[in-house]
C-alpha positions in Angstrom: 0.0 0.0 0.0 1.2 3.5 -0.8 0.1 6.8 0.3 -0.1 9.9 -1.9 -0.3 13.3 -0.3 -2.9 15.4 -2.2 -4.4 18.7 -0.9 -3.8 18.2 2.8 -5.2 14.7 3.0 -3.8 11.3 2.2 -5.1 9.0 -0.5 -4.7 5.3 0.1 -3.6 3.4 -3.1 -3.6 -0.4 -3.1 -2.6 -2.1 -6.3 -4.7 -5.2 -7.0 -3.5 -6.4 -10.5 -0.9 -5.4 -13.1 -0.7 -6.2 -16.8 3.0 -6.9 -17.0 2.8 -7.8 -20.7 1.4 -4.3 -21.6 4.8 -2.6 -21.4 6.5 -5.4 -23.2 4.1 -5.7 -26.1 3.1 -2.0 -26.5 4.9 1.3 -26.6 2.6 3.2 -24.1 2.4 6.9 -24.9 -0.2 8.1 -22.6 -2.1 6.9 -19.5 -5.5 7.8 -18.1 -7.3 6.8 -14.9 -10.8 5.4 -15.3 -13.5 4.2 -12.9 -15.2 0.9 -13.6 -18.9 -0.1 -13.3 -19.2 -3.4 -11.4 -21.7 -5.6 -9.7 -21.6 -6.6 -6.0 -20.1 -10.0 -6.5 -17.4 -8.6 -8.8 -16.1 -6.1 -6.3 -16.1 -8.8 -3.6 -14.1 -11.1 -5.8 -11.7 -8.3 -6.7 -11.1 -7.4 -3.1 -9.9 -11.0 -2.7 -7.5 -10.4 -5.6 -9.1 -12.6 -8.2 -8.8 -10.4 -11.3 -6.6 -10.9 -14.4 -5.9 -8.0 -16.8 -3.9 -10.3 -19.2 -5.3 -10.1 -22.8 -7.6 -7.3 -21.8 -8.3 -4.3 -24.0 -10.7 -1.3 -24.1 -12.9 -0.2 -26.9 -15.4 2.5 -27.7 -18.9 1.2 -28.4 -21.9 3.6 -28.9 -20.0 6.6 -27.5 -19.0 4.7 -24.3 -15.8 3.1 -23.2 -15.9 -0.6 -22.4 -13.2 -2.9 -21.0 -13.3 -6.3 -22.6 -11.6 -9.7 -22.1 -10.5 -9.2 -18.5 -11.3 -12.1 -16.2 -12.8 -11.5 -12.7 -13.4 -14.9 -11.1 -16.8 -15.7 -9.7 -17.3 -14.9 -6.0 -17.0 -18.2 -4.0 -19.8 -17.3 -1.6 -22.1 -16.0 -4.4 -25.2 -17.8 -5.4 -27.5 -17.3 -8.4 -26.4 -13.6 -8.3 -22.9 -14.4 -9.4 -21.6 -12.6 -12.5 -20.2 -13.7 -15.9 -16.4 -13.7 -15.5 -15.6 -12.5 -19.0 -18.4 -9.8 -19.6 -17.7 -6.3 -20.9 -17.4 -3.7 -18.2 -18.2 0.0 -18.6 -15.4 2.4 -17.9 -16.2 5.8 -16.4 -14.2 8.7 -17.9 -14.9 12.3 -18.6 -16.3 13.3 -22.1 -13.1 15.2 -23.1 -10.9 12.2 -22.2 -13.3 9.9 -24.2 -13.0 12.2 -27.3 -9.2 12.2 -27.0 -9.2 8.4 -26.8 -11.5 8.1 -29.8 -9.2 10.3 -31.8 -6.1 8.4 -30.8 -7.7 5.0 -31.4 -8.7 6.0 -34.9 -5.0 6.5 -35.8 -3.5 3.4 -37.3 -1.9 1.0 -34.9 -3.1 2.5 -31.6 -4.9 0.4 -29.0 -6.2 0.9 -25.5 -4.8 -1.6 -22.9 -5.4 -1.9 -19.2 -2.1 -1.5 -17.3 -3.1 -1.9 -13.7 -6.2 -2.0 -11.4 -6.0 -0.5 -8.0 -8.2 0.8 -5.1 -8.0 4.5 -4.6 -9.5 5.0 -1.2 -12.6 2.8 -1.6 -13.0 3.1 -5.3 -11.6 0.7 -7.9 -9.7 2.4 -10.7 -8.2 1.1 -13.9 -5.2 2.7 -15.5 -5.6 2.6 -19.3 -2.7 3.0 -21.6 -2.8 4.4 -25.1 -0.1 2.5 -27.0 1.2 1.2 -30.3 2.1 -2.4 -30.7 5.9 -3.1 -30.8 7.6 -4.9 -33.6 9.8 -7.9 -32.9 13.0 -5.9 -33.4 11.8 -3.2 -31.0 11.3 -5.9 -28.3 14.8 -7.2 -28.9 16.3 -3.7 -28.6 14.5 -3.3 -25.2 15.9 -6.6 -24.0 19.4 -5.5 -25.0 19.1 -2.1 -23.2 17.8 -3.9 -20.1 20.7 -6.4 -20.1 23.2 -3.6 -20.7 21.8 -1.6 -17.8 22.0 -4.7 -15.5 25.6 -5.2 -16.5 26.4 -1.6 -15.7 24.7 -1.8 -12.3 26.6 -5.0 -11.5 29.9 -3.3 -12.2 29.0 -0.2 -10.2 28.0 -2.4 -7.3 31.4 -4.2 -7.4 33.2 -0.8 -7.5 31.2 0.5 -4.5 32.0 -2.7 -2.5 35.8 -2.2 -3.0 35.8 1.3 -1.5 
């Protein structure tokens, strides 16, 4: 759990799920925070940490933003009121943000991917990234950069230990 100081009061942020593949598969250019419309058993299941953002994406349908293909497991104590684990969920964003997202998504190659889900105070928020899919050679370059940085850090650590 982390705390952010904002306007003389603290906001509690607890990360529930992360999409680790999003940064590897997409070049994320912009991020927005969106609320999500859920049923009772869905929020209870999420509080238990039973959510997966893998393979998820957001799309605009009839002027509204929906999050598709994320998996929220059924609530174990739910009965006939349990939800469908793979249903589309409505995201809550401001109109101007929605217009910006529509404009970006219409450009060739851009997609909207969920990056992480977290509780901000008592509300569930989803961070949506606007990104372009990486090519195979771009992924290899990222791996080379990461390995090079690890080697540099390793050498610096050796040098610090000698002093």
